[in-house]
C-alpha positions, 0 to 999 in steps of 0.5 A: 244913365251910365257915367262917362269914363275918360281915358287918361295918359301917362299917369304914374303909378304910385309905389305901394308902402309896404308895412311891417308885419309881425311875423316879418319882424318876428320870424328873423329873430328866431335862432336854430332851436327855438320854437313856439306855439301857434293856432293851425289857422296861423301856421299857413301865414307862418309857413308863408312868411318864413320861406319869403325869408328862407327861414326853415321850419318843421312843426308838431301838433302839440300834445301837452296841456294846455294846447292839446286839443289839436288846434296848436302846433309848435314850430321850431326853426331848423336852420 
């Protein structure tokens, strides 16, 4: 038996409360020239958050131990 659906009018859409994420607090603290190391699988989240804040970054694959296995990048704030 199918549930009966009822049309309702004038129900307000609740606001979404966005919680602060770590990146939204971390990235604005970076000064030009500051850097950090992050795994490649987290890098997409970093670039998305930096674009949101208008923060320009550049990155390079880490070649020094202990993160030299090709799955880490060093990220610098450049502007």
